[in-house]
C-alpha positions, 0 to 999 in steps of 0.5 A: 227700582228700590222701594220708598218707604212712607217714612222716606223721602226720595232720597231714601232718607227718614222724613219726620214730616212723612213719618208724622203725616203717615203716623196721623192717618191712622188716627181717625181709624183708631178713633172709629175702632175705640168709639165702636168697642166703648158703645159710644155708636149706640145700639146700632154701632155700624150706623155710626161707623158708616157715618164717621168713616165717611166723615174722616174720608171727606175731611181727608179730601179736604186736607189734600186740597188745601195742601195747594193753598199752604204752598202758595200762601205760606211757601210750605214747599215740603208739604208737597211730599204728603199731598199723596200720602193723605189723597191715599188715605182718604181713597182707604176711608172710603173704601172702609166707609163702602164696607162698613155701609155694606155690613150695615145692610147685612151684606144684601148685595141685591138690595145694595145694588137696587139702591145704588141705581135708584138713590141719588145720594148713592148714585152721586157717592158710586161716582165719586168713589170710581173718580178715587179709585182711578186716582188712586190707581195712577198715584204711582209714579209709574203712571206719571212716567207713562202718562206724561205730566201734562196728561197726568195732571189733566186726569188728576184734576178730576179730584175736584169733581170727586170731591164736590160729589163727596160733599153733595153726598155727605150733604144728601144725608138723612139727618142735619149735622153741622159738618156737612156745612162746614165741609161745604164752606170749607170747600167753597173756599178751596175752590174759590182760592184756586180761581183767585190764585189763577188771577195772582191773588192767592197770597194777598191778605186783603183778598184771603179776608174778603174770601173769608167773608164771602166764604162765611156768607156762602155757608150760612146761605147754603145751610139755610137753603139746604135745610128749607129744601130737604127738611122744610124749615125756615130759612130765617129761623135757620140763619137766626140760629147762627146767632145763638150758642145753644146749638155750639158755633154755627159752621158759617162763623167757623169758615169765617173764623179759619179764613180770617186766620189764614188772611192774618197769617198772609199778613203777618208772614207773606210769602217771598215774591221773586224779584224781576231780574 
């Protein structure tokens, strides 16, 4: 079997889409290296490296899940050839995140092992990582041929669980970061969209607009509730921050903007429908 390079399609021809996507997958790593070398991560640079490597791993997982809605809403069929590449990149950044975390803990494996079995956040992260490793190991065409398409698809449906656990791990970070709730809102939108798509509403602009509003409300509610439970801040005060620009644009508004942009594009460029013969 002839090897297919990351910039080639299945006919071994050059694919600009795959080549550009492949190059972009290096961008977060280059950014991390630059931030580390320039001292932007402060006096404990491995802490910043740990956070941002996990951030990019989670962001790429969400990007991989976003390919299917783009296929269904806008009929961007060519995107399917880069979905696997994005997923594998998410796995590699996850592995890098783990290695950096080990370095942050000075390779104290007994201490790390103790944390992995006693800290809920790390237990969740371990389960998510094991799931990603299974997905990565079975991402080759040979695995599809051996397992059969239905069995392979059932196995790879665990990507929803692994991504959800990655989001929970991110939410359980010691600090308060707006991106935690932005990614949670996006994940909610992606999962709710799949439920709607099974009911043939995934490309309906009005439904997508309603989904954007619901996802925004979910994001605001999650942020207020989670910060209250984890950090003791009053929910009403957190909700009030959504209407202040002192801390920047709130995650709920960002989710609303992204969702409405998708709905608007779906209305302007409706996906072609199959005609009944």
